[in-house]
All heavy atoms as an XYZ file, in Angstrom:
936
protein
N      85.989    108.488     82.271
C      86.660    107.323     81.745
C      85.748    106.593     80.765
O      86.227    106.081     79.759
C      87.030    106.429     82.927
C      88.248    105.616     82.752
S      89.666    106.578     82.267
C      90.249    105.620     80.945
N      84.469    106.570     81.081
C      83.510    105.925     80.194
C      83.476    106.594     78.828
O      83.362    105.919     77.804
N      83.573    107.911     78.812
C      83.571    108.644     77.544
C      84.818    108.298     76.734
O      84.753    108.085     75.526
C      83.495    110.168     77.795
C      83.700    110.949     76.515
C      82.173    110.528     78.433
N      85.967    108.234     77.412
C      87.210    107.886     76.712
C      87.124    106.494     76.095
O      87.598    106.277     74.981
C      88.395    107.970     77.667
C      88.782    109.365     78.144
C      89.908    109.276     79.167
C      89.168    110.253     76.992
N      86.525    105.562     76.828
C      86.372    104.213     76.295
C      85.381    104.205     75.132
O      85.590    103.505     74.142
C      85.916    103.251     77.393
C      87.012    102.931     78.373
C      86.530    102.046     79.496
O      85.410    102.181     79.983
N      87.378    101.125     79.912
N      84.322    104.973     75.260
C      83.278    105.006     74.239
C      83.798    105.539     72.902
O      83.459    105.018     71.842
C      82.112    105.884     74.717
C      80.926    105.898     73.804
C      80.143    104.599     73.809
O      80.169    103.882     74.823
O      79.515    104.308     72.786
N      84.651    106.554     72.954
C      85.146    107.139     71.707
C      86.412    106.454     71.192
O      86.957    106.845     70.169
C      85.369    108.660     71.834
C      86.438    108.987     72.885
C      84.082    109.380     72.114
C      86.811    110.455     72.954
N      86.872    105.429     71.914
C      87.986    104.629     71.429
C      89.370    105.092     71.840
O      90.371    104.583     71.338
N      89.449    106.041     72.750
C      90.750    106.556     73.177
C      91.591    105.483     73.840
O      92.791    105.376     73.577
C      90.564    107.746     74.131
O      89.758    108.729     73.485
C      91.891    108.349     74.529
N      90.980    104.685     74.691
C      91.712    103.648     75.418
C      92.287    102.634     74.430
O      93.456    102.243     74.539
C      90.806    102.974     76.467
C      91.496    101.804     77.113
C      90.375    103.987     77.520
N      91.495    102.226     73.451
C      91.983    101.278     72.440
C      93.104    101.896     71.606
O      94.091    101.232     71.286
C      90.844    100.833     71.524
C      89.808    100.007     72.263
O      90.193     99.324     73.241
O      88.641    100.048     71.872
N      92.957    103.168     71.255
C      93.980    103.847     70.465
C      95.303    103.922     71.222
O      96.360    103.618     70.671
C      93.515    105.250     70.073
C      94.595    106.055     69.399
C      94.957    105.786     68.078
C      95.266    107.058     70.084
C      95.958    106.519     67.462
C      96.279    107.774     69.468
C      96.612    107.516     68.165
O      97.608    108.222     67.564
N      95.237    104.343     72.483
C      96.456    104.439     73.296
C      97.069    103.059     73.463
O      98.286    102.889     73.362
C      96.156    105.093     74.666
C      97.343    104.982     75.607
C      95.771    106.547     74.479
N      96.237    102.055     73.698
C      96.738    100.695     73.858
C      97.458    100.197     72.626
O      98.548     99.623     72.719
N      96.882    100.414     71.468
C      97.528     99.942     70.241
C      98.771    100.753     69.918
O      99.768    100.213     69.436
C      96.550     99.957     69.075
O      96.104    101.270     68.832
N      98.753    102.047     70.208
C      99.930    102.886     69.952
C     101.086    102.494     70.866
O     102.234    102.405     70.426
C      99.580    104.353     70.147
N     100.785    102.230     72.124
C     101.829    101.838     73.075
C     102.345    100.444     72.739
O     103.553    100.187     72.774
C     101.295    101.920     74.526
C     102.227    101.254     75.494
C     101.081    103.371     74.928
N     101.462     99.540     72.397
C     101.874     98.172     72.068
C     102.720     98.126     70.806
O     103.562     97.234     70.641
C     100.649     97.281     71.910
N     102.544     99.082     69.916
C     103.313     99.105     68.669
C     104.785     99.413     68.895
O     105.610     99.180     68.018
C     102.718    100.128     67.708
N     105.126     99.915     70.061
C     106.522    100.246     70.356
C     107.372     98.986     70.340
O     108.469     98.988     69.809
C     106.630    100.983     71.703
C     105.957    102.344     71.578
C     108.076    101.126     72.150
C     105.816    103.090     72.863
N     106.871     97.913     70.935
C     107.545     96.624     70.834
C     108.586     96.317     71.890
O     109.096     95.211     71.936
N     108.959     97.263     72.744
C     109.925     97.011     73.810
C     109.130     96.883     75.111
O     108.645     97.890     75.639
C     110.957     98.156     73.906
C     111.649     98.348     72.560
C     111.974     97.876     75.012
C     112.481     99.608     72.479
N     108.964     95.668     75.647
C     108.074     95.448     76.786
C     108.352     96.328     78.010
O     107.419     96.852     78.612
C     108.264     93.975     77.121
C     108.712     93.357     75.841
C     109.524     94.412     75.152
N     109.606     96.522     78.373
C     109.898     97.358     79.548
C     109.515     98.815     79.312
O     108.980     99.478     80.208
C     111.377     97.258     79.920
C     111.763     96.030     80.735
C     113.268     95.988     80.958
C     111.035     95.999     82.063
N     109.744     99.311     78.119
C     109.362    100.684     77.794
C     107.840    100.820     77.750
O     107.284    101.807     78.243
C     109.975    101.111     76.461
C     109.666    102.533     76.005
C     110.151    103.551     77.028
C     110.292    102.792     74.652
N     107.169     99.839     77.190
C     105.705     99.856     77.142
C     105.133     99.847     78.559
O     104.203    100.591     78.867
C     105.173     98.665     76.321
C     103.666     98.562     76.427
C     105.588     98.802     74.860
N     105.714     99.034     79.431
C     105.258     98.985     80.829
C     105.425    100.346     81.494
O     104.540    100.814     82.217
C     106.027     97.914     81.586
N     106.553    101.001     81.253
C     106.791    102.331     81.828
C     105.776    103.338     81.299
O     105.212    104.125     82.063
C     108.215    102.789     81.523
C     108.591    104.185     82.021
C     108.496    104.266     83.542
C     109.988    104.557     81.544
N     105.508    103.299     80.000
C     104.535    104.227     79.415
C     103.131    103.996     79.961
O     102.405    104.953     80.233
C     104.548    104.115     77.898
C     105.809    104.639     77.215
C     105.756    104.366     75.727
C     106.004    106.112     77.486
N     102.759    102.753     80.152
C     101.433    102.464     80.719
C     101.355    102.975     82.153
O     100.330    103.520     82.572
C     101.113    100.954     80.628
C     100.893    100.559     79.164
C      99.867    100.607     81.450
C     100.706     99.072     78.951
N     102.432    102.833     82.902
C     102.457    103.374     84.273
C     102.303    104.891     84.253
O     101.576    105.464     85.083
C     103.748    102.979     84.978
S     103.811    101.260     85.496
N     102.975    105.554     83.317
C     102.841    107.010     83.219
C     101.436    107.423     82.785
O     100.896    108.401     83.292
C     103.888    107.600     82.273
C     105.121    108.038     83.017
C     106.300    107.324     82.910
C     105.101    109.147     83.856
C     107.430    107.706     83.605
C     106.220    109.540     84.559
C     107.383    108.818     84.427
O     108.497    109.194     85.138
N     100.842    106.691     81.870
C      99.462    107.002     81.471
C      98.549    106.886     82.693
O      97.715    107.763     82.946
C      98.987    106.077     80.327
C      97.485    106.185     80.111
C      99.730    106.395     79.044
N      98.723    105.819     83.459
C      97.921    105.643     84.675
C      98.131    106.767     85.665
O      97.180    107.278     86.258
N      99.377    107.180     85.856
C      99.672    108.246     86.804
C      99.124    109.590     86.376
O      98.494    110.298     87.169
N      99.334    109.943     85.137
C      98.885    111.255     84.655
C      97.364    111.341     84.646
O      96.782    112.313     85.134
C      99.462    111.550     83.250
C      98.819    112.782     82.636
C     100.972    111.719     83.334
N      96.711    110.330     84.125
C      95.248    110.377     84.053
C      94.627    110.288     85.443
O      93.652    110.976     85.744
C      94.713    109.262     83.126
C      93.202    109.238     83.122
C      95.234    109.472     81.711
N      95.217    109.495     86.317
C      94.677    109.352     87.665
C      94.825    110.624     88.493
O      94.096    110.817     89.460
C      95.356    108.185     88.390
O      94.753    107.972     89.641
N      95.744    111.506     88.119
C      95.878    112.780     88.818
C      94.630    113.644     88.632
O      94.390    114.560     89.407
C      97.113    113.527     88.322
N      93.832    113.332     87.624
C      92.629    114.110     87.327
C      91.350    113.291     87.457
O      90.268    113.835     87.316
C      92.702    114.666     85.901
C      93.863    115.575     85.688
C      95.056    115.099     85.177
C      93.773    116.909     86.026
C      96.144    115.940     84.983
C      94.853    117.763     85.844
C      96.037    117.276     85.323
N      91.455    111.994     87.673
C      90.274    111.133     87.673
C      90.381    110.093     88.794
O      91.368    110.047     89.517
C      90.152    110.439     86.318
N      89.398    109.269     88.871
C      89.329    108.225     89.887
C      90.376    107.139     89.632
O      90.502    106.632     88.517
C      87.936    107.597     89.867
O      87.926    106.377     90.548
N      91.087    106.773     90.676
C      92.103    105.723     90.562
C      91.469    104.395     90.161
O      91.983    103.684     89.298
C      92.854    105.571     91.898
O      93.479    106.822     92.199
C      93.893    104.485     91.833
N      90.346    104.073     90.769
C      89.675    102.809     90.468
C      89.201    102.787     89.019
O      89.345    101.780     88.316
C      88.495    102.564     91.446
C      87.711    101.335     91.059
C      89.004    102.456     92.870
N      88.676    103.897     88.544
C      88.233    103.973     87.154
C      89.385    103.830     86.174
O      89.261    103.176     85.140
N      90.513    104.422     86.525
C      91.696    104.331     85.662
C      92.192    102.899     85.610
O      92.536    102.377     84.544
C      92.803    105.268     86.174
C      92.359    106.717     86.092
C      94.105    105.058     85.423
C      91.879    107.154     84.744
N      92.246    102.246     86.757
C      92.708    100.854     86.780
C      91.792     99.965     85.955
O      92.259     99.070     85.245
C      92.802    100.345     88.212
C      93.973    100.892     89.012
C      93.894    100.428     90.457
C      95.290    100.492     88.394
N      90.499    100.215     86.030
C      89.556     99.437     85.237
C      89.761     99.595     83.746
O      89.462     98.687     82.967
N      90.294    100.738     83.341
C      90.543    100.967     81.917
C      91.943    100.548     81.491
O      92.145    100.111     80.364
C      90.324    102.436     81.597
N      92.922    100.681     82.393
C      94.302    100.416     82.001
C      94.735     98.961     82.148
O      95.645     98.531     81.442
C      95.256    101.310     82.787
C      95.186    102.784     82.418
C      96.173    103.581     83.247
C      95.437    103.004     80.948
N      94.112     98.226     83.021
C      94.462     96.811     83.134
C      94.211     96.096     81.803
O      95.071     95.333     81.350
C      93.736     96.134     84.325
C      93.874     94.636     84.268
C      94.292     96.671     85.638
N      93.079     96.337     81.122
C      92.927     95.726     79.799
C      93.995     96.171     78.794
O      94.346     95.421     77.893
C      91.537     96.176     79.348
C      90.793     96.424     80.610
C      91.820     96.966     81.565
N      94.521     97.398     78.947
C      95.612     97.840     78.079
C      96.867     97.001     78.293
O      97.634     96.773     77.366
C      95.984     99.291     78.388
C      95.204    100.387     77.729
C      95.746    101.736     78.163
C      95.260    100.282     76.234
N      97.077     96.567     79.522
C      98.282     95.807     79.848
C      98.167     94.337     79.470
O      99.181     93.643     79.401
C      98.583     95.931     81.342
N      96.969     93.845     79.220
C      96.775     92.419     78.940
C      97.575     91.935     77.722
O      98.248     90.915     77.806
C      95.272     92.077     78.821
C      95.056     90.682     78.275
C      94.610     92.229     80.181
N      97.557     92.641     76.576
C      98.379     92.158     75.452
C      99.868     92.119     75.789
O     100.584     91.209     75.380
C      98.112     93.174     74.339
C      96.830     93.813     74.691
C      96.752     93.785     76.179
N     100.320     93.095     76.555
C     101.716     93.119     76.980
C     102.020     91.935     77.888
O     103.052     91.274     77.746
C     102.004     94.433     77.707
C     103.381     94.613     78.325
C     104.431     94.672     77.225
C     103.422     95.869     79.155
N     101.121     91.639     78.788
C     101.325     90.525     79.718
C     101.207     89.185     79.007
O     101.820     88.209     79.412
C     100.327     90.611     80.869
C     100.471     91.856     81.742
C      99.351     91.913     82.762
C     101.820     91.903     82.407
N     100.434     89.145     77.933
C     100.274     87.917     77.168
C     101.548     87.484     76.461
O     101.701     86.312     76.103
N     102.467     88.402     76.254
C     103.738     88.071     75.624
C     104.621     87.234     76.539
O     105.516     86.543     76.070
C     104.493     89.341     75.231
C     103.806     90.152     74.176
C     104.537     91.469     73.918
O     105.511     91.798     74.579
N     104.045     92.218     72.948
N     104.389     87.321     77.849
C     105.156     86.525     78.795
C     106.513     87.080     79.174
O     107.264     86.438     79.896
N     106.840     88.268     78.714
C     108.150     88.837     79.043
C     108.150     89.573     80.377
O     109.202     89.735     80.983
C     108.613     89.805     77.932
O     107.609     90.794     77.745
C     108.870     89.061     76.644
N     106.991     90.015     80.824
C     106.879     90.723     82.100
C     105.972     89.940     83.037
O     105.021     89.292     82.602
C     106.287     92.116     81.894
C     107.078     93.082     81.026
C     106.302     94.370     80.843
C     108.436     93.356     81.623
N     106.269     90.037     84.311
C     105.437     89.375     85.304
C     104.124     90.107     85.500
O     104.108     91.328     85.686
N     103.009     89.399     85.445
C     101.705     90.061     85.593
C     101.524     90.702     86.966
O     100.937     91.778     87.069
C     100.688     88.952     85.351
C     101.441     87.676     85.417
C     102.868     87.977     85.174
N     102.034     90.060     88.004
C     101.902     90.628     89.346
C     102.657     91.944     89.427
O     102.152     92.937     89.944
C     102.397     89.635     90.416
C     101.489     88.416     90.438
C     102.460     90.289     91.786
C     101.989     87.282     91.297
N     103.864     91.954     88.902
C     104.678     93.169     88.932
C     104.019     94.294     88.145
O     103.968     95.443     88.605
C     106.068     92.879     88.370
N     103.506     93.983     86.974
C     102.911     95.016     86.128
C     101.655     95.595     86.750
O     101.466     96.817     86.783
C     102.612     94.433     84.740
C     102.125     95.446     83.741
S     103.346     96.723     83.462
C     102.295     98.109     83.146
N     100.780     94.742     87.248
C      99.538     95.225     87.857
C      99.846     95.999     89.133
O      99.227     97.034     89.411
C      98.558     94.059     88.122
C      98.195     93.358     86.809
C      97.306     94.551     88.837
C      97.597     94.250     85.748
N     100.812     95.528     89.917
C     101.203     96.248     91.135
C     101.775     97.621     90.789
O     101.427     98.631     91.416
C     102.211     95.433     91.932
N     102.651     97.692     89.790
C     103.237     98.972     89.387
C     102.174     99.916     88.839
O     102.189    101.117     89.131
C     104.326     98.749     88.350
N     101.252     99.388     88.075
C     100.164    100.205     87.545
C      99.283    100.729     88.678
O      98.882    101.894     88.677
C      99.343     99.396     86.546
C      98.245    100.123     85.801
C      98.780    101.344     85.076
C      97.590     99.181     84.816
N      99.017     99.888     89.656
C      98.202    100.301     90.800
C      98.895    101.387     91.614
O      98.279    102.387     91.995
C      97.903     99.104     91.696
O      97.178     98.133     90.987
N     100.175    101.188     91.888
C     100.931    102.185     92.650
C     101.017    103.490     91.858
O     100.811    104.573     92.407
C     102.333    101.653     93.010
C     103.223    102.752     93.566
C     102.226    100.510     94.001
N     101.299    103.402     90.576
C     101.417    104.591     89.728
C     100.119    105.397     89.701
O     100.149    106.628     89.675
C     101.778    104.195     88.297
O     103.022    103.572     88.248
N      99.014    104.703     89.726
C      97.717    105.380     89.672
C      97.290    105.917     91.029
O      96.645    106.960     91.106
C      96.647    104.419     89.153
O      96.953    104.016     87.846
N      97.652    105.243     92.097
C      97.206    105.653     93.433
C      98.095    106.708     94.066
O      97.616    107.552     94.826
C      97.125    104.428     94.340
N      99.375    106.681     93.759
C     100.307    107.592     94.420
C     100.062    109.052     94.039
O     100.409    109.961     94.767
C     101.767    107.168     94.137
C     102.703    107.778     95.151
C     102.168    107.520     92.722
C     104.098    107.201     95.108
N      99.445    109.283     92.909
C      99.215    110.642     92.437
C      97.916    111.246     92.981
O      97.550    112.352     92.590
C      99.217    110.700     90.895
C     100.548    110.255     90.338
C      98.090    109.865     90.327
N      97.265    110.571     93.888
C      96.011    111.077     94.436
C      96.181    112.332     95.283
O      95.208    112.911     95.735
C      95.302    109.991     95.251
C      94.590    108.987     94.363
O      94.444    109.261     93.166
O      94.191    107.927     94.873
N      97.405    112.770     95.503
C      97.636    114.020     96.228
C      97.460    115.240     95.329
O      97.486    116.362     95.806
C      99.041    114.054     96.871
C      99.174    112.982     97.919
C     100.123    113.925     95.828
N      97.291    115.023     94.050
C      97.070    116.133     93.129
C      95.821    116.903     93.550
O      94.804    116.294     93.895
C      96.880    115.586     91.714
O      96.278    116.553     90.887
N      95.868    118.228     93.538
C      94.675    118.997     93.927
C      93.496    118.824     92.974
O      92.390    119.240     93.281
C      95.172    120.450     93.939
C      96.398    120.466     93.126
C      96.991    119.092     93.195
N      93.735    118.175     91.822
C      92.656    117.934     90.872
C      91.940    116.615     91.129
O      90.895    116.352     90.553
C      93.193    117.953     89.441
C      93.889    119.240     89.103
C      95.239    119.253     88.825
C      93.191    120.430     89.091
C      95.894    120.431     88.525
C      93.840    121.623     88.793
C      95.188    121.623     88.511
N      92.522    115.761     91.972
C      91.876    114.494     92.307
C      90.942    114.713     93.494
O      90.962    115.761     94.140
C      92.923    113.437     92.656
O      93.508    113.733     93.908
N      90.145    113.714     93.787
C      89.185    113.838     94.892
C      89.897    114.055     96.217
O      89.536    114.946     96.992
C      88.315    112.563     94.973
O      87.700    112.361     93.709
C      87.262    112.696     96.042
N      90.920    113.278     96.490
C      91.647    113.406     97.754
C      92.313    114.768     97.869
O      92.234    115.424     98.906
C      92.704    112.296     97.875
O      92.060    111.034     97.733
C      93.419    112.351     99.195
N      92.978    115.193     96.811
C      93.628    116.502     96.827
C      92.637    117.637     96.992
O      92.890    118.599     97.722
N      91.495    117.543     96.340
C      90.468    118.578     96.467
C      89.932    118.640     97.896
O      89.680    119.730     98.430
C      89.340    118.315     95.477
N      89.779    117.475     98.520
C      89.339    117.458     99.922
C      90.385    118.082    100.835
O      90.051    118.783    101.797
C      89.032    116.030    100.362
C      87.754    115.427     99.785
C      87.657    113.944    100.116
C      86.534    116.169    100.314
N      91.656    117.831    100.555
C      92.720    118.452    101.335
C      92.679    119.973    101.201
O      92.792    120.693    102.198
C      94.086    117.929    100.896
C      94.427    116.497    101.268
C      95.712    116.059    100.573
C      94.576    116.359    102.769
N      92.531    120.467     99.997
C      92.479    121.914     99.773
C      91.248    122.513    100.451
O      91.332    123.577    101.076
C      92.487    122.230     98.263
C      92.228    123.709     98.004
C      93.814    121.815     97.647
N      90.131    121.843    100.373
C      88.898    122.356    100.961
C      88.957    122.407    102.483
O      88.284    123.239    103.095
C      87.714    121.501    100.525
N      89.755    121.551    103.102
C      89.788    121.472    104.561
C      91.086    121.966    105.180
O      91.383    121.648    106.323
C      89.538    120.020    104.987
C      88.126    119.608    104.693
O      87.188    120.186    105.211
N      87.971    118.626    103.818
N      91.852    122.758    104.459
C      93.127    123.246    104.976
C      92.890    124.178    106.176
O      91.956    124.964    106.189
C      93.944    123.944    103.869
C      93.296    125.221    103.400
C      95.348    124.205    104.343
N      93.726    124.006    107.185
C      93.655    124.838    108.389
C      95.062    125.346    108.701
O      96.036    124.619    108.538
C      93.155    124.043    109.596
C      91.806    123.397    109.418
C      90.679    124.417    109.564
N      89.388    123.764    109.533
C      88.629    123.663    108.471
N      89.039    124.141    107.340
N      87.458    123.086    108.515
N      95.172    126.571    109.168
C      96.443    127.113    109.597
C      97.338    127.601    108.473
O      98.506    127.896    108.703
N      96.801    127.681    107.273
C      97.590    128.135    106.119
C      96.618    128.742    105.121
O      95.470    128.327    105.035
C      98.334    126.950    105.499
C      99.162    127.295    104.290
S      99.913    125.843    103.516
C     101.277    125.579    104.602
N      97.092    129.718    104.401
C      96.285    130.288    103.324
C      95.961    129.213    102.309
O      96.829    128.445    101.914
C      97.120    131.345    102.634
C      96.731    132.782    102.566
C      95.388    133.240    102.978
O      94.472    133.232    102.137
O      95.248    133.631    104.132
N      94.730    129.141    101.888
C      94.288    128.106    100.952
C      95.035    128.180     99.616
O      95.410    127.155     99.056
C      92.783    128.209    100.723
C      92.259    127.068     99.876
C      90.788    126.966     99.928
N      90.484    126.613    101.309
C      89.282    126.627    101.852
N      88.254    126.949    101.141
N      89.092    126.317    103.113
N      95.278    129.384     99.113
C      95.995    129.521     97.836
C      97.433    129.032     97.939
O      97.955    128.407     97.017
C      95.982    130.973     97.356
C      94.603    131.424     96.893
O      93.766    130.539     96.608
O      94.370    132.646     96.826
N      98.074    129.318     99.060
C      99.451    128.858     99.277
C      99.480    127.336     99.344
O     100.328    126.686     98.721
C     100.040    129.476    100.564
C     101.384    128.850    100.910
C     100.155    130.983    100.425
N      98.548    126.783    100.095
C      98.475    125.323    100.212
C      98.192    124.689     98.857
O      98.807    123.687     98.482
C      97.388    124.919    101.217
C      97.301    123.444    101.433
C      98.233    122.785    102.210
C      96.283    122.705    100.852
C      98.164    121.418    102.410
C      96.202    121.339    101.040
C      97.145    120.699    101.827
N      97.299    125.271     98.085
C      96.963    124.755     96.754
C      98.200    124.728     95.859
O      98.474    123.733     95.189
C      95.857    125.610     96.124
C      95.578    125.265     94.690
C      94.804    124.153     94.367
C      96.108    126.026     93.655
C      94.552    123.819     93.043
C      95.860    125.706     92.333
C      95.082    124.603     92.040
O      94.841    124.273     90.736
N      98.947    125.837     95.836
C     100.147    125.898     94.993
C     101.190    124.876     95.436
O     101.830    124.225     94.608
C     100.729    127.311     95.000
C      99.939    128.276     94.133
C     100.681    129.581     93.916
N     100.978    130.297     95.157
C     100.149    131.155     95.746
N      98.968    131.401     95.213
N     100.494    131.766     96.852
N     101.367    124.713     96.738
C     102.331    123.726     97.230
C     101.890    122.309     96.900
O     102.694    121.471     96.510
C     102.533    123.878     98.739
C     103.312    125.105     99.102
C     103.560    125.182    100.567
N     104.283    126.404    100.895
C     104.483    126.818    102.114
N     104.023    126.138    103.148
N     105.150    127.934    102.322
N     100.618    122.042     97.055
C     100.093    120.713     96.724
C     100.177    120.466     95.220
O     100.472    119.342     94.793
C      98.649    120.576     97.216
C      98.062    119.174     97.224
C      98.857    118.270     98.160
C      96.607    119.216     97.652
N      99.966    121.486     94.435
C     100.096    121.369     92.978
C     101.541    121.032     92.594
O     101.780    120.141     91.774
C      99.636    122.653     92.302
C      99.587    122.670     90.784
C      98.608    121.616     90.271
C      99.177    124.051     90.290
N     102.492    121.715     93.197
C     103.903    121.437     92.915
C     104.274    120.033     93.373
O     104.936    119.279     92.641
C     104.790    122.475     93.595
N     103.851    119.669     94.567
C     104.139    118.333     95.083
C     103.483    117.267     94.203
O     104.101    116.261     93.862
C     103.649    118.216     96.528
C     103.871    116.864     97.135
C     105.145    116.453     97.487
C     102.802    115.998     97.352
C     105.361    115.207     98.051
C     103.010    114.753     97.905
C     104.294    114.367     98.257
O     104.503    113.131     98.793
N     102.252    117.510     93.805
C     101.554    116.571     92.929
C     102.260    116.424     91.593
O     102.360    115.324     91.041
N     102.780    117.523     91.063
C     103.524    117.463     89.808
C     104.778    116.607     89.925
O     105.097    115.811     89.039
N     105.484    116.771     91.032
C     106.685    115.962     91.264
C     106.316    114.489     91.378
O     106.978    113.617     90.799
C     107.430    116.446     92.529
C     108.514    115.463     92.946
C     108.018    117.826     92.302
N     105.238    114.200     92.088
C     104.805    112.808     92.260
C     104.352    112.214     90.921
O     104.632    111.046     90.638
C     103.688    112.708     93.322
C     104.241    113.084     94.687
C     103.073    111.332     93.352
C     105.353    112.183     95.191
N     103.676    112.996     90.107
C     103.250    112.496     88.792
C     104.468    112.156     87.932
O     104.449    111.180     87.181
C     102.326    113.514     88.079
C     102.157    113.187     86.616
C     100.971    113.561     88.765
N     105.533    112.931     88.045
C     106.742    112.660     87.270
C     107.567    111.512     87.853
O     108.087    110.680     87.114
C     107.609    113.918     87.188
C     107.048    115.060     86.359
C     107.948    116.285     86.472
C     106.887    114.656     84.910
N     107.691    111.466     89.169
C     108.586    110.489     89.804
C     107.898    109.196     90.222
O     108.536    108.134     90.221
C     109.244    111.123     91.030
N     106.631    109.246     90.581
C     105.932    108.071     91.104
C     105.870    106.888     90.156
O     106.268    105.773     90.512
N     105.373    107.080     88.924
C     105.333    105.956     87.995
C     106.714    105.384     87.667
O     106.878    104.171     87.560
C     104.672    106.553     86.750
C     103.824    107.660     87.276
C     104.628    108.236     88.401
N     107.705    106.251     87.558
C     109.064    105.779     87.290
C     109.581    104.942     88.456
O     110.159    103.870     88.251
C     109.998    106.961     87.033
C     111.464    106.613     86.799
C     111.621    105.753     85.546
C     112.296    107.875     86.702
N     109.334    105.403     89.676
C     109.785    104.656     90.850
C     109.067    103.313     90.968
O     109.702    102.288     91.250
C     109.560    105.484     92.119
N     107.758    103.302     90.733
C     107.006    102.041     90.800
C     107.503    101.062     89.753
O     107.691     99.868     90.032
C     105.508    102.316     90.615
N     107.730    101.537     88.535
C     108.250    100.693     87.463
C     109.646    100.187     87.805
O     109.940     99.008     87.614
C     108.254    101.501     86.166
C     108.913    100.829     85.016
C     108.346     99.930     84.159
C     110.263    100.993     84.580
N     109.266     99.539     83.218
C     110.450    100.181     83.455
C     111.331    101.765     85.037
C     111.659    100.112     82.776
C     112.534    101.700     84.364
C     112.685    100.877     83.249
N     110.503    101.082     88.314
C     111.889    100.709     88.608
C     111.987     99.677     89.734
O     112.856     98.809     89.706
C     112.700    101.959     88.978
N     111.092     99.746     90.691
C     111.130     98.817     91.828
C     110.403     97.529     91.532
O     110.860     96.440     91.901
C     110.540     99.499     93.096
C     110.337     98.496     94.215
C     111.440    100.639     93.548
N     109.278     97.601     90.832
C     108.424     96.425     90.672
C     108.587     95.699     89.333
O     108.540     94.468     89.299
C     106.953     96.828     90.864
C     106.613     97.353     92.253
C     105.238     97.997     92.251
C     106.697     96.233     93.271
N     108.767     96.426     88.251
C     108.776     95.791     86.929
C     110.196     95.538     86.407
O     110.514     94.425     85.989
C     107.984     96.641     85.894
C     108.039     96.012     84.523
C     106.545     96.813     86.342
N     111.014     96.567     86.412
C     112.333     96.468     85.790
C     113.210     95.345     86.333
O     113.869     94.657     85.555
C     113.048     97.815     85.878
N     113.271     95.122     87.659
C     114.146     94.050     88.149
C     113.718     92.652     87.741
O     114.528     91.745     87.674
C     114.107     94.193     89.674
C     113.527     95.515     89.951
C     112.708     95.890     88.754
N     112.427     92.469     87.482
C     111.928     91.162     87.061
C     111.808     90.153     88.190
O     111.585     88.974     87.943
N     111.885     90.566     89.424
C     111.834     89.637     90.540
C     110.405     89.219     90.883
O     110.223     88.273     91.647
C     112.558     90.193     91.767
C     112.050     91.525     92.267
C     112.415     92.753     91.810
C     111.112     91.744     93.307
N     111.745     93.732     92.496
C     110.943     93.150     93.422
C     110.383     90.913     94.141
C     110.079     93.711     94.351
C     109.533     91.487     95.065
C     109.392     92.862     95.156
N     109.403     89.834     90.319
C     108.015     89.410     90.542
C     107.442     88.681     89.316
O     106.252     88.650     89.100
C     107.116     90.610     90.882
C     107.252     91.174     92.272
C     106.378     92.410     92.435
C     106.913     90.155     93.324
N     108.288     88.089     88.521
C     107.839     87.403     87.304
C     107.194     86.088     87.609
O     107.477     85.395     88.508
C     109.016     87.179     86.366
O     109.522     88.437     85.958
């Protein structure tokens, strides 16, 4: 994450997403960025980089900050079952009663579904209704 910040990737993604101009869509995209990147990296590190991305969006006042940060946190944490994350790798390393390759493939498929559905569900429950504004 430090390398991405150093070379300006985080700023680039932030400005590209903010240029869209539709706050609910931007919130959804930020949740997906958090989910996809967190499937391969530390959730805490991702949150440290993505919360500043959400600040300009939250400064507009159209979305509730609690809802956005909560959705971003859920989107980033729910994907920790990916076999590429620390938790998923520990699960694969300690599998018992099943072939490791079979378990890896199943966890990979499950992680893929969670990466696709998790951020959308977090956004739909926490941000879209606007009840945490």
